[in-house]
Kinemage of the C-alpha trace (Angstrom):
@kinemage 1
@onewidth
@group {chain A} dominant
@subgroup {mainchain}
@vectorlist {calphas} color= white
{ca met a 1} P -0.050 0.091 0.061
{ca asn a 2} L 2.836 2.269 0.826
{ca arg a 3} L 4.699 1.682 -2.400
{ca thr a 4} L 1.416 2.464 -4.255
{ca trp a 5} L 0.883 5.861 -2.939
{ca thr a 6} L 4.845 6.644 -3.351
{ca ala a 7} L 4.253 5.708 -6.802
{ca ala a 8} L 1.103 7.710 -7.145
{ca gly a 9} L 2.603 10.810 -5.553
{ca ala a 10} L 5.944 10.497 -7.934
{ca leu a 11} L 3.604 10.033 -11.070
{ca gly a 12} L 2.025 13.166 -9.921
{ca ile a 13} L 4.721 15.519 -9.018
{ca gly a 14} L 6.311 14.470 -12.247
{ca ala a 15} L 3.163 15.216 -14.423
{ca gly a 16} L 2.787 18.353 -12.732
{ca leu a 17} L 6.498 19.641 -13.586
{ca met a 18} L 5.946 18.502 -17.221
{ca tyr a 19} L 3.288 20.691 -17.281
{ca leu a 20} L 4.939 23.818 -15.443
{ca phe a 21} L 8.395 23.489 -17.588
{ca asp a 22} L 7.067 22.748 -21.025
{ca pro a 23} L 9.269 24.349 -23.494
{ca asp a 24} L 6.241 25.836 -25.233
{ca arg a 25} L 3.848 27.232 -22.792
{ca gly a 26} L 5.671 26.719 -19.368
{ca thr a 27} L 6.519 29.925 -18.975
{ca arg a 28} L 3.149 31.707 -19.314
{ca arg a 29} L 1.700 28.735 -17.266
{ca arg a 30} L 4.163 29.507 -14.228
{ca ala a 31} L 3.071 33.326 -14.438
{ca met a 32} L -0.483 32.559 -14.209
{ca leu a 33} L -0.048 30.135 -11.281
{ca arg a 34} L 2.389 32.966 -9.585
{ca asp a 35} L -0.292 35.503 -10.286
{ca arg a 36} L -3.044 32.995 -8.741
{ca leu a 37} L -0.776 32.551 -5.568
{ca val a 38} L -0.089 36.051 -5.088
{ca his a 39} L -4.067 36.894 -5.391
{ca leu a 40} L -4.745 34.014 -3.042
{ca thr a 41} L -2.745 35.372 -0.616
{ca his a 42} L -3.837 38.947 -0.655
{ca val a 43} L -7.383 37.367 -0.423
{ca ala a 44} L -6.167 35.582 2.636
{ca thr a 45} L -4.420 38.191 4.544
{ca arg a 46} L -7.578 40.535 4.002
{ca gly a 47} L -9.884 37.709 5.117
{ca leu a 48} L -7.707 37.173 8.302
{ca arg a 49} L -7.528 40.870 8.860
{ca ile a 50} L -11.400 41.227 8.557
{ca val a 51} L -11.583 37.860 10.920
{ca ser a 52} L -9.375 39.099 13.403
{ca ser a 53} L -10.697 42.498 14.022
{ca asp a 54} L -14.243 40.918 13.947
{ca leu a 55} L -13.388 38.821 16.803
{ca phe a 56} L -11.558 41.689 18.825
{ca his a 57} L -14.526 43.995 18.721
{ca arg a 58} L -17.064 41.112 19.471
{ca ala a 59} L -15.127 39.929 22.484
{ca gln a 60} L -14.736 44.105 23.617
{ca gly a 61} L -18.360 44.384 23.163
{ca ala a 62} L -19.209 41.335 25.502
{ca val a 63} L -16.844 42.559 27.881
{ca ala a 64} L -18.717 45.806 27.973
{ca glu a 65} L -22.260 44.305 27.954
{ca ile a 66} L -21.078 42.252 30.925
{ca asp a 67} L -19.471 45.003 32.714
{ca ala a 68} L -22.567 47.156 32.051
{ca arg a 69} L -24.918 44.562 33.637
{ca phe a 70} L -23.075 44.820 36.895
{ca arg a 71} L -22.391 48.427 37.094
{ca glu a 72} L -25.137 50.393 35.706
{ca gly a 73} L -27.625 51.397 38.341
{ca thr a 74} L -30.950 53.388 37.570
{ca val a 75} L -31.314 54.063 33.914
{ca asn a 76} L -32.524 57.565 32.835
{ca asp a 77} L -36.057 57.487 31.337
{ca his a 78} L -35.066 59.199 28.333
{ca val a 79} L -32.540 56.653 27.305
{ca leu a 80} L -34.623 54.133 28.134
{ca val a 81} L -37.182 55.142 25.680
{ca ala a 82} L -34.714 55.502 22.999
{ca arg a 83} L -33.393 51.869 24.028
{ca val a 84} L -36.775 50.560 23.448
{ca arg a 85} L -37.511 52.300 20.252
{ca ser a 86} L -34.522 50.845 18.899
{ca val a 87} L -35.647 47.321 19.686
{ca ile a 88} L -39.449 47.889 18.596
{ca gly a 89} L -37.910 49.381 14.959
{ca arg a 90} L -36.431 45.960 14.428
{ca arg a 91} L -40.243 44.125 15.245
{ca ala a 92} L -42.796 46.104 14.109
{ca arg a 93} L -43.806 47.250 10.542
{ca his a 94} L -45.326 50.770 11.569
{ca pro a 95} L -43.010 51.407 14.735
{ca his a 96} L -43.724 54.840 14.250
{ca ser a 97} L -47.436 54.300 15.434
{ca val a 98} L -45.985 52.721 18.779
{ca glu a 99} L -45.876 55.305 21.552
{ca val a 100} L -43.099 54.729 24.136
{ca ser a 101} L -42.996 56.389 27.694
{ca ala a 102} L -40.941 55.419 30.861
{ca glu a 103} L -41.059 56.358 34.543
{ca asp a 104} L -38.730 54.908 37.245
{ca gly a 105} L -37.813 52.400 34.897
{ca arg a 106} L -41.354 51.177 34.100
{ca val a 107} L -42.244 51.167 30.246
{ca thr a 108} L -45.695 51.973 29.038
{ca leu a 109} L -46.531 50.802 25.161
{ca ser a 110} L -49.601 52.351 23.618
{ca gly a 111} L -51.196 52.890 19.986
{ca pro a 112} L -52.249 50.772 17.178
{ca val a 113} L -50.337 47.519 16.034
{ca leu a 114} L -51.082 44.501 14.114
{ca ser a 115} L -52.365 41.433 16.022
{ca gly a 116} L -49.277 39.415 15.010
{ca glu a 117} L -46.720 42.043 16.228
{ca ala a 118} L -48.086 43.167 19.911
{ca arg a 119} L -46.540 40.091 21.859
{ca arg a 120} L -43.399 40.336 19.856
{ca ile a 121} L -43.052 44.282 20.559
{ca ala a 122} L -43.894 43.593 24.299
{ca asn a 123} L -41.678 41.260 24.605
{ca ala a 124} L -38.823 43.001 22.948
{ca ala a 125} L -39.390 45.781 25.267
{ca arg a 126} L -38.847 43.538 28.521
{ca ser a 127} L -35.824 42.116 27.044
{ca val a 128} L -34.286 45.685 27.257
{ca arg a 129} L -31.402 46.487 29.963
{ca gly a 130} L -32.598 48.705 32.551
{ca val a 131} L -36.561 47.840 32.035
{ca arg a 132} L -38.186 47.055 35.455
{ca gly a 133} L -41.748 46.341 33.906
{ca val a 134} L -43.760 46.752 30.854
{ca gln a 135} L -47.271 48.040 30.686
{ca asn a 136} L -49.075 46.911 27.742
{ca arg a 137} L -51.871 49.205 26.057
{ca leu a 138} L -51.197 48.208 22.591
{ca glu a 139} L -54.533 48.460 20.373
{ca val a 140} L -54.519 44.975 18.532
{ca his a 141} L -55.976 45.358 14.992
{ca gly a 142} L -56.388 42.399 12.888
{ca his a 143} L -55.173 44.147 9.544
{ca glu a 144} L -53.693 47.331 8.335
{ca asp a 145} L -57.484 49.401 8.929
{ca ala a 146} L -56.322 51.884 11.309
{ca pro a 147} L -54.957 55.215 9.836
{ca pro a 148} L -51.369 54.977 11.584
{ca leu a 149} L -51.323 51.321 10.263
{ca gln a 150} L -52.408 52.076 6.216
{ca gly a 151} L -49.885 52.329 3.343
{ca asp a 152} L -46.743 50.196 2.335
{ca pro a 153} L -44.148 50.039 5.322
{ca val a 154} L -40.884 52.076 4.687
{ca arg a 155} L -39.020 49.275 6.201
{ca gln a 156} L -38.764 45.655 5.668
{ca trp a 157} L -39.715 43.789 8.929
{ca arg a 158} L -39.142 40.329 10.805
{ca leu a 159} L -42.109 37.986 10.669
{ca glu a 160} L -40.511 35.992 13.737
{ca pro a 161} L -38.291 37.008 16.606
{ca thr a 162} L -34.540 36.969 15.747
{ca pro a 163} L -33.286 33.161 15.909
{ca arg a 164} L -30.657 32.383 18.852
{ca ile a 165} L -28.569 31.112 16.013
{ca pro a 166} L -28.600 33.766 13.078
{ca glu a 167} L -28.806 32.206 9.653
{ca leu a 168} L -25.873 34.266 8.009
{ca trp a 169} L -22.881 33.737 10.383
{ca pro a 170} L -20.144 36.458 10.555
{ca arg a 171} L -16.748 35.714 8.891
{ca ser a 172} L -15.639 35.168 12.820
{ca ala a 173} L -18.077 32.606 13.457
{ca arg a 174} L -17.438 31.214 10.141
{ca leu a 175} L -13.982 30.450 10.747
{ca val a 176} L -14.375 29.046 14.243
{ca ala a 177} L -17.284 26.596 12.546
{ca phe a 178} L -14.646 25.688 9.676
{ca ala a 179} L -11.691 24.849 11.950
{ca ser a 180} L -14.135 22.879 14.750
{ca gly a 181} L -15.534 20.898 11.802
{ca ala a 182} L -12.126 20.338 10.243
{ca ala a 183} L -10.823 18.879 13.373
{ca leu a 184} L -13.651 16.770 14.436
{ca ala a 185} L -13.508 15.168 10.590
{ca phe a 186} L -9.796 14.583 11.170
{ca tyr a 187} L -10.101 13.097 14.638
{ca gly a 188} L -13.345 11.157 13.276
{ca ala a 189} L -11.181 9.557 10.141
{ca arg a 190} L -8.188 8.303 12.901
{ca arg a 191} L -11.306 6.645 14.866
{ca ala a 192} L -13.325 3.405 14.157
{ca arg a 193} L -16.760 2.345 13.912
{ca arg a 194} L -19.938 4.303 14.514
{ca phe a 195} L -17.896 7.115 16.648
{ca gly a 196} L -15.522 8.012 13.752
{ca leu a 197} L -18.145 8.246 11.060
{ca gly a 198} L -20.570 10.191 13.418
{ca ser a 199} L -17.740 12.710 14.213
{ca ile a 200} L -16.833 12.963 10.319
{ca gly a 201} L -20.197 13.412 9.528
{ca leu a 202} L -20.862 16.234 11.857
{ca gly a 203} L -17.499 18.045 10.869
{ca ala a 204} L -18.385 17.810 7.251
{ca ala a 205} L -21.647 19.657 8.023
{ca leu a 206} L -19.682 22.271 9.813
{ca val a 207} L -17.421 22.803 7.014
{ca ala a 208} L -20.358 22.964 4.551
{ca arg a 209} L -22.167 25.394 6.785
{ca ala a 210} L -19.262 27.448 7.240
{ca leu a 211} L -18.495 27.847 3.691
{ca ala a 212} L -21.859 28.289 2.287
{ca asn a 213} L -22.951 30.471 4.829
{ca arg a 214} L -26.530 29.128 4.749
{ca asp a 215} L -28.827 26.888 6.458
{ca leu a 216} L -28.113 23.115 5.761
{ca gly a 217} L -31.554 22.357 4.765
{ca leu a 218} L -31.196 24.907 1.983
{ca ile a 219} L -27.886 23.549 1.151
{ca arg a 220} L -28.952 19.884 0.852
{ca asp a 221} L -32.333 21.052 -1.154
{ca ala a 222} L -30.126 23.046 -3.499
{ca phe a 223} L -27.928 20.227 -4.130
{ca ala a 224} L -30.247 17.696 -4.399
{ca ser a 225} L -33.908 17.695 -4.948
{ca gly a 226} L -33.959 21.515 -5.587
{ca ile a 227} L -36.102 23.964 -3.738
{ca asp a 228} L -39.683 23.561 -3.080
{ca thr a 229} L -41.590 25.947 -1.016
{ca arg a 230} L -45.012 27.116 -0.546
{ca cys a 231} L -47.079 29.961 1.915
{ca ser a 232} L -50.424 31.581 1.998
{ca ile a 233} L -51.771 34.577 3.328
{ca asp a 234} L -55.011 36.600 3.873
{ca val a 235} L -55.313 39.977 2.108
{ca glu a 236} L -58.092 42.437 2.473
{ca val a 237} L -58.934 42.825 -1.003
{ca pro a 238} L -61.445 40.866 -3.412
{ca ala a 239} L -60.141 38.007 -5.373
{ca ala a 240} L -60.529 40.089 -8.957
{ca arg a 241} L -58.284 42.706 -7.529
{ca ala a 242} L -55.590 40.250 -6.292
{ca phe a 243} L -55.656 38.296 -9.487
{ca ala a 244} L -55.056 41.460 -11.637
{ca leu a 245} L -52.192 42.751 -9.398
{ca trp a 246} L -50.388 39.338 -9.605
{ca lys a 247} L -50.802 39.419 -13.419
{ca glu a 248} L -48.427 42.749 -13.446
{ca pro a 249} L -44.845 42.089 -13.877
{ca glu a 250} L -43.894 44.971 -11.696
{ca val a 251} L -45.900 43.958 -8.834
{ca leu a 252} L -44.149 40.732 -8.890
{ca arg a 253} L -41.115 42.501 -8.712
{ca arg a 254} L -41.697 44.346 -5.669
{ca val a 255} L -43.115 41.337 -4.092
{ca phe a 256} L -40.178 38.533 -4.527
{ca ala a 257} L -37.125 39.768 -2.821
{ca phe a 258} L -34.845 37.635 -4.858
{ca ala a 259} L -35.905 39.139 -7.932
{ca his a 260} L -33.957 42.172 -9.671
{ca glu a 261} L -36.021 42.455 -12.866
{ca ile a 262} L -39.121 41.134 -14.238
{ca glu a 263} L -40.164 42.353 -17.567
{ca pro a 264} L -42.626 41.108 -20.492
{ca thr a 265} L -41.110 40.096 -23.571
{ca trp a 266} L -42.863 38.914 -26.565
{ca lys a 267} L -45.658 36.445 -26.707
{ca gly a 268} L -46.667 37.207 -23.055
{ca arg a 269} L -43.316 35.543 -21.793
{ca leu a 270} L -41.705 37.263 -18.709
{ca his a 271} L -37.778 37.720 -18.517
{ca trp a 272} L -36.542 37.075 -15.040
{ca arg a 273} L -33.481 38.113 -13.774
{ca val a 274} L -32.511 37.007 -9.985
{ca arg a 275} L -29.596 37.327 -7.590
{ca gly a 276} L -27.365 34.503 -6.744
{ca ala a 277} L -24.117 33.443 -5.195
{ca gly a 278} L -21.166 34.783 -7.381
{ca thr a 279} L -23.470 35.543 -10.419
{ca gly a 280} L -27.087 36.039 -11.314
{ca leu a 281} L -29.399 33.913 -13.045
{ca glu a 282} L -31.755 34.549 -15.984
{ca trp a 283} L -34.551 32.835 -17.531
{ca glu a 284} L -37.942 33.468 -19.548
{ca thr a 285} L -41.173 31.986 -18.388
{ca ile a 286} L -44.231 31.405 -19.916
{ca phe a 287} L -47.919 31.584 -18.487
{ca thr a 288} L -49.192 27.963 -18.253
{ca arg a 289} L -52.645 28.751 -16.676
{ca gln a 290} L -55.023 31.717 -16.082
{ca val a 291} L -58.230 31.237 -14.563
{ca pro a 292} L -59.856 34.656 -13.785
{ca asn a 293} L -60.026 35.303 -10.201
{ca glu a 294} L -58.980 31.569 -9.580
{ca ser a 295} L -55.261 30.901 -10.201
{ca ile a 296} L -52.301 31.476 -12.281
{ca ala a 297} L -49.468 29.101 -12.889
{ca trp a 298} L -45.976 29.672 -15.304
{ca arg a 299} L -43.078 27.903 -16.125
{ca thr a 300} L -39.409 28.506 -17.556
{ca val a 301} L -39.455 28.039 -21.428
{ca pro a 302} L -37.673 24.692 -22.439
{ca gly a 303} L -33.889 24.715 -22.501
{ca ser a 304} L -33.726 27.145 -19.591
{ca ile a 305} L -30.356 26.557 -17.039
{ca val a 306} L -32.950 26.695 -14.070
{ca glu a 307} L -36.515 24.832 -14.485
{ca his a 308} L -38.655 26.827 -12.125
{ca val a 309} L -42.099 26.326 -12.033
{ca gly a 310} L -44.936 28.842 -10.021
{ca ser a 311} L -48.427 28.649 -9.281
{ca val a 312} L -50.893 31.246 -7.314
{ca his a 313} L -54.551 30.207 -5.961
{ca phe a 314} L -56.806 32.484 -5.044
{ca glu a 315} L -59.692 31.621 -2.626
{ca ala a 316} L -62.600 34.303 -2.254
{ca leu a 317} L -63.390 34.099 1.818
{ca ser a 318} L -65.726 36.952 1.432
{ca asp a 319} L -66.256 39.734 -1.221
{ca glu a 320} L -63.521 41.742 0.408
{ca arg a 321} L -61.227 39.044 1.473
{ca thr a 322} L -58.991 36.530 -0.222
{ca arg a 323} L -56.661 34.091 0.451
{ca val a 324} L -53.627 33.761 -1.637
{ca met a 325} L -51.814 30.446 -2.039
{ca val a 326} L -48.366 30.434 -3.393
{ca arg a 327} L -45.859 27.757 -4.374
{ca leu a 328} L -42.519 28.336 -5.899
{ca cys a 329} L -39.955 25.402 -7.259
{ca phe a 330} L -36.507 25.677 -8.379
{ca arg a 331} L -34.426 23.030 -9.908
{ca thr a 332} L -31.124 22.832 -12.084
{ca pro a 333} L -28.971 19.995 -13.555
{ca ser a 334} L -25.144 21.404 -13.253
{ca val a 335} L -23.558 22.063 -9.949
{ca gly a 336} L -22.825 25.727 -11.187
{ca pro a 337} L -26.212 26.700 -11.295
{ca arg a 338} L -27.041 24.832 -8.143
{ca arg a 339} L -24.614 27.118 -6.326
{ca ala a 340} L -25.971 30.240 -7.753
{ca leu a 341} L -29.515 28.947 -7.041
{ca leu a 342} L -28.342 28.702 -3.363
{ca gly a 343} L -27.585 32.478 -3.396
{ca met a 344} L -30.958 33.288 -4.192
{ca phe a 345} L -32.104 32.992 -0.433
{ca thr a 346} L -30.203 33.958 2.476
{ca arg a 347} L -32.256 32.030 4.808
{ca ser a 348} L -35.371 29.548 4.688
{ca pro a 349} L -37.324 29.796 1.576
{ca arg a 350} L -40.436 29.620 3.447
{ca ala a 351} L -39.400 32.251 5.552
{ca glu a 352} L -38.404 34.614 2.510
{ca leu a 353} L -41.623 33.925 0.867
{ca ala a 354} L -43.746 34.723 3.921
{ca glu a 355} L -42.246 38.137 4.071
{ca asp a 356} L -42.580 38.490 0.298
{ca leu a 357} L -46.565 37.832 0.789
{ca glu a 358} L -46.660 40.249 3.473
{ca arg a 359} L -45.121 42.840 0.894
{ca phe a 360} L -47.824 41.729 -1.556
{ca arg a 361} L -50.642 42.194 1.209
{ca ala a 362} L -49.095 45.841 1.933
{ca ile a 363} L -49.143 46.714 -1.922
{ca ala a 364} L -52.757 45.196 -2.299
{ca gly a 365} L -53.917 47.178 0.652
{ca thr a 366} L -52.486 50.543 -0.299
{ca val a 367} L -55.073 53.325 0.249
{ca gly a 368} L -56.856 54.542 -2.831
{ca thr a 369} L -57.670 52.764 -6.167
{ca ser a 370} L -54.505 52.849 -8.118
{ca ile a 371} L -51.004 51.775 -7.164
{ca glu a 372} L -47.917 53.427 -8.491
{ca leu a 373} L -46.156 50.149 -10.080
{ca gly a 374} L -42.883 52.325 -10.559
{ca ala a 375} L -42.230 52.334 -6.971
{ca asp a 376} L -39.705 49.827 -6.054
{ca arg a 377} L -38.600 48.732 -2.657
{ca his a 378} L -36.197 51.656 -1.978
{ca gly a 379} L -39.005 54.659 -2.828
{ca ser a 380} L -37.917 55.482 -6.058
{ca arg a 381} L -40.802 55.815 -8.719
{ca asn a 382} L -40.150 55.844 -12.550
{ca gly a 383} L -42.889 53.576 -14.292
{ca pro a 384} L -46.660 52.846 -15.263
{ca arg a 385} L -49.303 53.119 -13.052
{ca ile a 386} L -52.359 51.208 -12.928
């Protein structure tokens, strides 16, 4: 066995030397190898500098937080109100509608909020350092019918509390995970039987999570069966209005966070340009089904680099209320596009689709009878209206 490995190594070294010292192209190949090594050195140096700086600042922040826990006495009420407002802004779609007051460390919350946000806002206020108690006087509304809650929110919002382990890891955490995973895999390779295999599997999972910086389930779906996600939402508009809005390419572009452009082309086709890992992806779709006020379905044209199928069903719950059910599927046969497909989502596809549908509900419920379709997610207005 040792002789076999020695012979294979000698053959590899010989082939490499012949490749680099070829009389005709050896000089160019050596220059390209040197440039590539210099580039990788610069990238590694910059990455280490960023990671070391991140680790230092996180450690400094942790020490400061612990010190403040022990040293901080009574907090000024104005400071407390500012702290509470800062956390509410990340958990409410309309934070300006929430009124915050404080007296002797006790915080009072009032104003109109949506039913799914009231508990989340109160819990966030209780978690603020210096808060001794929270009096919840929030007015709960089932939908955006109160004047302060009408219109398209000015910022994106979280549908759920921030997870204990964020789905996007900082570089320092990725470095620690990569080193730990590599050490576990190496240790498992030197062990026998089940314990060794378990260590190898856990180490490989940590390495994959650190390199891709995505949820392991998303990595598995992107490289195996593809991404298949679905979600539904109730909107306070008739089914006919929801159906009409969903047929507009500009509305789709505003709704889907992964889409950079969705533009109509010839014969009713839509050209999609979406974000991806390293490079974007593009494809064209055709409508396969359009049943007025009931359903819409589309798929990519044959020969597309990505096989995408989408459908929307509309269920009229009443004259002014509609349930919208969306399903999106993405598959690709080759590894390169699969990696780009992985970059379309920064976290769980279902969670992102749920936020997309919340954005659609805000668009559909916009005050008035018309919607400025040219208004993008950042507020620019340069497009047609309906």
